[in-house]
Structure formats: structure tokens, C-alpha cells
N, C-alpha and C positions, 0 to 999 in steps of 0.2 A: 504494499500499500504506500502510496506517495505521501510524504510528510509536507508537501508544499501547501502553504496557506493560501486559500482562494478567497475571492470577493464574496462567494456564497457563504463561506464560514464566518466572515466579518459580519455579513448581513444577518445570518442566523443569531449571532451573539447579541445583536442589537434589536432584533425583531423588526428589521426593515427589509426592503426588497434589494436584490442585487443590483438593480438599476440605480437606486439611490446611492449605494456604495460606489458604483462605477463613476456616477457624475460627481460625487464629492471628491474622489481621488484624482479625478481628471481636471478639477477646477472649473467645471462647467456650471452654467446658470441653473436655477430651479431647485437649489439646495440651500437651506438657511445656513448662516454662519455657525449657529449652535449645533445643528445636525452635522455639518462638516467637521467641526471640532470632535464630536463624539465618534465619528467614523475614523478620524485620524488616531484618536486615542486608543480605540479598539484594535485598529490595525497594528499600532505600535506594540500593544500588549501581546498580540497573537504572533508577533515576529514577521509580519507582512513585509515591512521595509528592509528587513535583513536579507531578503532574497534578492537574487539577481533579477534585473528587468522588472523590478516591482513598480516603477513609475510608469505612468501612462505616456504614450507617445506625444510628441509636440503637436499642439493644435495649430491650424493655419491662421494667419493674421493679416491676410492681404488687404482687407477692407478697414483696418483700424487707422485712426488718424495719426499723422506723423507728429513727432515731438521735437524735431530739430530742424534747423535751417539747412538747406542743401549745402553739401560740401563741408559741413562741420558736424562731427559726431558729438553726442552728449553722454553724460553719465547721469543716471537717475539716482537721486538721493532719497531713500525711502525712510521716512521718520514719522510713523503713525502717532497721532496725538493721544498717547497713552501715558498716564502718570506725568503729565506736564512736559512731555517731550515736544518742545516747540522751539522755533528759532529765537524767541524772546527769552528763553531760559538762560540763566547765568551759567549753566553748565553745558547743556546741549547745544545752545546757540553758538558758543565758542568753538565747538567741534565743527560745526557746519561752516563757521567763518574760515577755519583752516582748510576744509575741503574746497570751498569756493575759491580761495586764493590760489591754491595749488592747481586746480583745474584751469582757471584763467591763465596762469603762467604757462601751462602746457598746451594751451589752445583748444581746450574742450569746453563745451557748453554744459550747463548744469540744469537739471529739472528736479525740483523738490516736490515730493508727493507725500501727503499726510493721510492718504487713504488707508482705511482698515479693512474694507470689504474686498474679498477676492474677486468677485464679479466686476466691481467697478474698476479694480486695478487692471483686469485683463482687457476691458474695453478701452482703457486709457492708453495702454502700452503698445508701442510699435517697435518691436525688436530690431528692425532694420535701421532705426535711427538712434539706437542706444548701444553704446559700447560695452556697458556693464552697469552694475548696481552696487551702491554702498548703503548698507542698512545702519541706521543710527539708533541705538537703544533697543528697547523690547519691540519684537515683531512676532506676530502669531505664527505658529507652526504652519497653518494652512496657507498663509501668504507666502512663507518661505518655500513651501513645497511647490507652489505654483511657479515661483522664480526658478527653482532648481529644474522643474519639468521643462521649462523653456530653454534650458541650457545656457543661460546668460551668466558670465563671470560675476561672482559675488564676493564682497568683503563685508564683514559685520564688525561694528565698533561697539564695544561695551555690551556685547550680547553674543550668545552662542546657542545652538540648538542640536541636541544629540542626533536628530534625524537628518540634519542637513550638512553634508560635507562642504565646508567653506573655510576661507581664511578668516581669522578673528584678530582683533586688536583690543587690548586691555591696558589700563594702567597696571603696574605691578602691585596689585592690591595686598596680596599676602605679605610680601617682603616689606612693604611700606608700613603696614600696621604692626608687624612684628618689630620693626626697628623703633617705631613710636612707643610701643608698649614697654620694650626693653629700656628705653630712655626713662619713662615714668618709674619703672621699677628701680632704675639706677639712682634716681633722686629721692628714693625712700618710700615710694608707694607700695603697699603690700595688699591693700584691699581695693581691687579695681572691678569695675563692671563695664559691660558693653551694651550700648544702646543701638538697636537696629534689627529688623526682622531678617533672619537668615533665609526666609523664603521669598523675600522681596525681589532679589536678583542674584545672579551669580557673583557680581562684584561684592555685594553685601556679605554673601556667604564666605567668599575668600577673605574678606577683611576680618570676619569673626574668626576664621581659622588662624590667621596671623596672630590675632589677639590671644587665642587659646594656646597656640604653640609657644608664645613668649612666656605665658604663665607656667606652662608645663616645664619648659627648659629651666625656669628659676625655682621649680619645686613648689609653686603657689597654687596650681590648679586643684590638687587633691586636698589642699589644706582649707579650701574655701568653706565647704560645709553648707548646710541650709538649703540645698537644692538649686536647680538651674534658675529659679526666679530671682535669686539673689545676685546672679551673675549676668543675666541677659534681660534687657528691656525690649520687649517685642513691639517695635514701632516702625512704621514705614517712614521714608524720607521724602515725602512730597513737598510740604511746606513747614516752616518752623512753627506756625500756628497749630498744625496738626500734631506735632511732637510735644509741644509745651504741656498740654493737659496730662497725657499718659505718663510723662516723666515726673510731672508734679505729684501725681498720685503715687507713683512708685517711691519717690523720695519721702513722701509723707509717712508711708508705711515703715520705711527704714529708720526714719527719725523716731517713730514710736518704739520700735524694737531695738534702737541703738545699734543698728547694723549698717549705718551709712558708710559707703566706700569713700576713699580719699581721692579717687580719680575715676572719671567716666570717659571711656573711649567711644566715640560715636561714629557710626557708619558713613555719615556725610555731614556737611556743614549745616544743612537745614535742621537736622536733628540736634546738632550741637548748639546752635543758636537757641532753639527751643528749650534745650536742657539748661543753658545758662539762665535764661529768663525764668524757668521753673525753680531753679535753685535760689535765685535772687527773691522770688516771691515768697519763699520760706524763710527769708532772712539770712540765708547762707552766704558767706563771703567767697566769691570766686576770684582767685584760686586758693585763698588761705585755708578754707574748709572743704572745698571740693574743686579739684582741677578738672577741666573739661577740654577735650581735644576733638577735632572734626576731621573731615576728609573732603577734598576737592579744591579748596582754596577759591571759592566763588568770591565775587567782588564784596559782597556783604560781610565776609569773614573779617576783613581788616577794619570795617566800620563799626563792628561791635565794640561795646565798652564793658570790660577790657577786650582788646583785640584777640581774636580767636587763634589759638594754636591749631594748626591743621597740616594736612599733607597736600602739597601743591601738585595737581595733576596737569601735565602739559597738554591742555585741551586742544589748542590749535595744532599742536604737533601731532596729536592723534589723528586729526582730520587729514593733515598733509601726508602722514604716513599711510593712512588708508588708501588715498589716491595712488601713491607710489606702488603699494601692493597690488592694487587693482590693475594698474597698467602692466605690471609684471605678469599677473595672472592671464590677462588678455593675450600676451605674447607667448605664454607657456602654459596652456590649459591643462596639460597632463601632469604638471608638477604636483608633489604631495602638498596638501593644505598646511598652512603655517598658523600657529598661535604666537602672536608677537606681543611682548610685554614691554611697555615703556617705563623707564625708571622715573620715580617721583622724588620730590625734595621735601624734607620736613621743614616746616615753618614754626619755630618756637616763638610764641607771643605771650600776651598777658594772662590767658586763662589757665596756664599751668605754672606750678612752681614746686620746689622741693616741700616735702612734708613738714608742716609747722612753720614755714617761712612766709611772712606777710609780703605781698607784692609792694614794690616801691612806687 
């Protein structure tokens, strides 16, 4: 008996028709985004995508509108408006600035698409006018599968998908937070906590792993006690306003039980800004009673009072390097995919200090 996973098996597991599964995997119209995601998840669990020739054949696009001027190829920058991923963002916008500058220098046009719907994306795209795609931030698996099915060169920035073979670029999240945490330990901190949901993004997860590894190397992880809730504040990094209240509640509990950490390492600057304000609302002195550090070095980090200790991500350089890698991929489509990590710089500012030392 063949062990090959078929569309019929996927359909049976979901209680839908094989026709629905076929349309969902082919990126065709007539299937809702919710159903398409369910089909992809079921296909993944059953091992459908691990098989050779699992992807559908490329569809024809002769009648789709063109997206570039004659004689000039363009690169499509895909940045779905998820979790505030927009050009106005102090983080994502700077990455797009780097992409734009590099493409202009190399003579390419740029088309920015914030579309999340697979159907709308397919109608918009004309592969003959697009040299390749750069995905910025989180992008749904269904949309990435459609891009992969079209066979267009693809580079992802600050995101990766286990189903999609592609080049990826990240800041060196693990090593940067590891170094930052070792620094805090080196200036006397023994009770540290991490603020940021490990399920929010791959970058957040890697930053948490760097934090944990530093504690483990210093023999502090097993000494913590009290459970995971004393070490990890599960909060997303959308806006500092969203982080402020959860951190405020978390700090209130630690103040009641006298389990307040001396340092808080945050998964990004938005969370860190919210954490500083939450600490100040409790009357805590930052950094004398609680040191706080962030990640990204957005423009608001330096404007905070006191200025935020953070990790500087070379955002424009991420964008430029993504373009360089895409152009290399266009010229050598069969090369192995690469995961590129850019080094970051630690920015020591006013929100951190040695244990027991008042800021000057």
C-alpha cells in the first residue's frame, strides 16, 4: 500500500470535498481564507508538503495587470498590515527605507503590497514584471505558499516559515540578548525577568532563548524558583500602551509577595517603554529599584526619561542586505537557502544601572 498522502485524505480529515482541498492548495478563488488555513494546517500535519511534487503547477497569468514600467523590472515588497507592520512604523518603516534605497541604487522599481488575501494578491501580481519578492514581517503561510507555487525568488525579513524554503534575514536576536543579559548579571543583577510573548514571533522566541541561556550559564536559571510566571511576562509588543497594563499588574503582584526582580529584559522597545511607565506608576525608581532594557532602538527609545537601554538593530541595513540576497538568488536559483544574521550593538543608557546604584 502506498504511503503517499493524497488530497482525498486531507479532505476526509476535515470533512470537506477533495475539490475544496485542491482549490485551497492551488491558491484559486472560491475558498475562504479561514478554510484555506485549515487545509494548509491539515496538510502540514499529515505530511503532504514533505512529499515531492506536493505543490500545484503554476497557474497562467496572461491577463493580469502589469506592475512595472516597460524596460524596468520591479521587486515586490510584501508587508501585510498585521501587528502594525506598516511604513509608518518606527521599526518596519526603517527596513522598507533600506530596501527602497538599495533598489533605487541598483536600478529596480519597487511595488509595496499590504494585501493579506491570497485571491487579491494573485489578481494583482504579474510575474513577468516582477523580478522577485521581499517579505517584511509576518506573512501567512497561505500567501507564502502561493508565492512559492509561482516560482518567484523570495527573501523574508524577520520572519520564516517551516513550509517555505527561502532565504531569511534576522537581527542576531539570540546573541544580542545573551550579551545584554550577561552584562546585567555582571553588574550585580541576580533576579531577572523577561517581558515578551514567546509565541508572538520567531524573533521574540530567540530573544527569550538568549535571556534563558545567559541565566543558565551563570547558574541562575535553576535557582529562580516560583514557576515560569515569575520569570516571563507574556505580553505582545504592538504598542507601549498595550504592554503597560499587563506589566503593571505583574509588578503589583511581585510587590505584594516581595518577589520583585532587579532587572527586566524586554523583547522590544515598545514593551520596555510600557514597562518603565508601569514601574513608575508604582513609585519604583528606574533604574535604582528596577533596571529595564529593550530591543530594536526605535526613535522613541532615546526620547524616554530616562533614556532606554536597548539593542540597536541595523534596520536599514536589514533592508539593503535583503535586496542584495534577492539579487543573488535571482542569478543563482538553485543555491541552498541561507539564513543571514546581522550583528547588533548594545546601547547602554539611563534605564539600567548596577544593583543598589542610584542613577546620576
